[in-house]
N, C-alpha and C positions, 0 to 999 in steps of 0.2 A: 758238382754231384753231392747229394746229401744221403746220409744213411739213417734209417730208422731201425731200431732193434726190436725183435720179437724175443722176449726173455722167457726161455723155457729150460733153464738149467744147462745141461750139457748138450741140449739140442737147440740152443739159441741160434739165431741167424740174423743177417742184415737184409734190409730191403734197400737197394741202391737206386736212387731216382736222379735222373739228369737228362740233359739234352745232348744228342750226338755222342752217346757213350757206348754204342755197340762195338766200336773199334777197340775199346778197352776191355771187352769181355774176356778175351784170352788171358790177359794179364791177371785178372781176378781168378780165373779158373786155375791158373798156375799154382795157387795156394793149396790146391787139393791134389793128392797123388792118385788120381783116377787112372786105372789101367787102360780102359777104353771108353770112348764117348760116342753116344748115338743121339743125333738131333731128330726129334719127332716134330713134324710141322704139317701144314697143308699147302697145296700148290700155290695159292695166292700169296701167302705170307713168305713162303720160301723163295719165290721168284723175286720178291722185294728185298728180303733181308738175309737170305741164305748166304750170299757171297760175303756180306759184312761179317757174319759169324765165322764162316770158314776162313776168311783172310785173317781175322783176329786170332784164331786158333793157330793157324800156320805161322803167324808172327812170333809165337812162343814155342814153336816146334811141336805142336799137337795137330792131330787130324781127327775128324769125326765122320762116322758113317751117317747116312741120312735115310730116314723113313718118312714117306709122305702118305698121308691119308686124306680122304675127301673132307671138305669143309661143310659143317652143318650139324646142328644138335641131333638130328636123326641118326648120325653116324657114331654118336657117343654110346655105343652099346657093345655087348659081349663079342659079337662076331668080329668087330674091328679090334677089340682088345686081343682076341685070339690071334688075329693076323699080326699084331705088333709083337706078341710073344714069339711067334715063329720067326719074324725078321731078326729079333734080338738073338735068338738061338743060332740062326744062320751066320750072324756076324760075330758070334763067339763072345758076346758080352758075359763077363763073370761077375762075382760078387763085389769086386773092387771097381766095377764100372759105374758110369753115370749116364742118366738120360737127361738131355736138355729139351725142355718143352718150349718151343718157339711158336707162339701164336696166341689166340684168345682163350676164352674160358673152356671151350670144347677140348682143344688140344691140351690145355693145362690139366683139366680134370681126368681125361683118359690116360694121358702120359703119366700123371701122378699115380693113378690106380695101378697101371702096369708096373711102374717102378716099385710100388709098395709090395707087389706080389711076385714079381719075377725073382726067382731064386730066393724067395721069402724076404726080398727087400734089397734094392740097390739105390745108390744116391740119385737124387733128383735136384735139378736146377731149373728155376722158372725164369723164362724171358718173355714176359707178357707184352703183346703188341696191340691190344685193344684197351679202351678206357675201362671197360668192365673188369677185364683181367687185372689191369694195373691197380685199380682201387679196391678190388675185392677177391676174385677167385684165385689169384696166384698166391695170396697171403693167408696163412692160417692152417694149411695142411689138410683141408677137405679134398678128397678125391672121390671119383665115382663114375659109374656108367648108368644109363637109363634102362628102364624096363617098360614095356607097353602099359603096364599097370601103374607105374609111378616113376617120377623123376628122381634120380640120384638115390634110389633105394638100395643099390648095391655099391658099397664104397668103403673107404678106410680113412682114418686120420693119419697123415704121413707128411711130416714137415720137409720142406726143401732145404738144401744146404745154403742157398741164398736166392734172392730175387733180384733180377737186373732189369729195371724198367726205364727204357729210353722214350721220353715223351715225344720225340720227333717222329716216332712211328705212327702217332695219331694223325699226322698230316696226310697220310695215305689211307686213312680209315674212311669207309663210306659214311656219309652223314647219318644214315639210319643207325649204324652201329655206335657212333659216338653218342647220339641221343639216348640210345638204350643204356649205355654205360652211365649216363647222368642219373638214371633211376636209382642206382646203387649209391651214387654220391649224395643225392637228396636224402636217401635213407639215413645216412650218418647224421645229417643235421636233425632229422626228426627224432631219432632214438637217443642222441647223445649231446648235441651242441647247437643250441639256438642261435648263437652268434655266427656259426658256420652257415646255418640256414639263411640268415640275413645276408651274408656275403653272397650266397647263390642268388638271392633275389636282387640285390643291388648291382651285381657285376655280371648279370646274365648276358648282356651284349658282348662283353669282353670274352666271356667263356665260350659263347657260341661262335665268336670270330677266331677262336683258337689262339687268343693272346697268350704268349708263352708263359708270362709271369702268373696270370690268372689260372691257367691250366695246371701249371706246376704246383700252385698252392692247393688246388682242390685234390690233386693226387696225394700230395704230402699229408694234408690233414685227414683225408680218408684213411690212409695207411696208418697214421698215428692212432686213430680211434680203433681201428681193427686190431692193431698190434697190442694195444692196452687191454682190449677185451679178451683176446686169445691168450695173452700172458696170464690173465686171471683164471681162465677156464678153457683149457685146450680142447677138451672132449665134449663140450656142450652139456655139462651136467648142471649148469646154473646160468650165470649171466650171459654166456655166449649165445644162448637161444634168442636174445633180443636182436641179433644180427639177421634173424629170419623174418623181420618185419616185412609184410607184403608177400612173403614166400608161401605161406599156407595156401592162399588163394592162387598165387602166381604159378606155383608148381602144378596145382590141379588143372589150371587152364592150359598149361603147356601139354600135360598128359592128354587131356581131353581132345586137344586139337592135333595130336600126333607129332608134336615137336616141330611142326613145319609152318604154322600160321603166325606165330609170334616169336620175336627174339626174346631171350630170357629177361632182359631189362624191361621190355614192353609189358610182358606178363606181370612182372613184379610191380611196375607202375600202377597197373590196374588193381593189383592186390593191395597196394598201399592205400589207394583211395577207398576200396571196399572196406578195409580194416579200420580206416579212420572213421568212415560212416558207422561201422559197427560199434566203434568206441563211443560215438555220440549216442547211439540207440541204447547202449547199456549204461549210460549215465557217467561214463568215465571222462570223456573229452568234450569240451565246448564246441559248438558249431563253428564259431569263428576260427578256432585253430584248425579244425578239420577242413574248412574252406580254404584256409591258407595253404595247407599241404597240397590239396588237390589242384588249386590254382597254380602253384609253382610247378607241379608235375606237368600240367597242361601247357604252361608257358614254355617249357622245354620241348614241346612238340611230341609229348608222349600221350598214349591213350589213358583215359580215366574211367571208362565204363566197360562192363562185360559186353561181349558180342551178343547181338540179338539171337533169340531162339535157344538160349542155353537151357538145358534140362536141369531143373533144380535138384532132383534126386541124384542125377549123375554127378554133378559137381560136389554135392555134399558127400557122396560115397567116396569120391577121389580124395577129398580133404580128410576123410577119416583114416586114410593111409599115411597122412603126414607124420613125420617122425616125432613130433611133439605130442601127438594124440596118444591117449592111454585107454586101452580097452574100448576103442572106438569113440571116446569122448573128445570132442574138438577143443583144442586150445589155440589161442591166437595171441600174437604180439600186438597189444593195443596201446596206442599213445594216450597218455593222460594229459599231456601238454607238450609243446615243442621242446624237445631235449630230454624227454623222460617217457618211458614206456613200461607197461606191466604185461606179464604173461598171465592170461586169464582163460579159464574154461568157460565156454558159452554153451549152455544146454538148449537154449531157446532157438530152435531151427527157424521159427518164423522171423525172428530178428535177423538171423544170418541171411535168409532169403531176401529180406527187405534191403539189407545192405548190399547184397549182390545185384538187386534189381531184377530178380527172376521170380 
């Protein structure tokens, strides 16, 4: 097992990554004097890993109540957050209690949002079970719920006490979910580390075959990059915004399709290609690098084009709700070369539409 630190002063924490480590979760939790523990999960994940977490806790003399909610991005909304608050109150969790988020990005985001607001904040522990959650959403403290008008528009910055990532959980992950997680992995190579991107190109076969060493390496390197960025800029006032590469378009696409047509990583994959093309059109990135980005995304079985029939005004309107936008002016994370990106305002809606292909 390896530990990566997110350095945030007295709120610093570790990301623990290893194989077959769920059995050790209780021993780690023993370091914290939580009065009560509630595990929030979904039926699929809890059926697979709930017993391992429960047995691990019992092994150190602890027990947890369990709250299960449906799986899917469309359930990451206020009504289900309200349901979770009610369950926590019924189970008498107090300010010294903790929520354990066992699942993927949806569970981590909504459980984190509830933890940050229940009794004005109780402890949160992330146990991510999808690739996307292990490399991205469980780390950095972003929490949130969706709104019909925009994704993650209601949320908080709230760091976990620690993250416990067992790579063996990926072996039960549906193929589509694993590939969606690869979009966020590729993102790190584009925005920060050309050598890492080259590894993803050269070792694609091993990664797709779930070779333990290759998968552990991509999770570790992704977490290292995100931890470094978050440690520099916790609340996205500067450099952290580069982690949103592909997300301006991706979030708008998810919103437009009602959070049901695309997995988050699939929408981000399309967004990364659109934003790479936009970078070429604005003279920032060379076509060769943009083609390299889109070719790699496509090589991992991810979509690279907007769906047919997209209304240009509708998608532009949704992008203006992006959290980077100022007074409705669109800003994008645009790569200038592999390993380096810039945050740029783009006023030319013609070029944006051309990049979108609409």
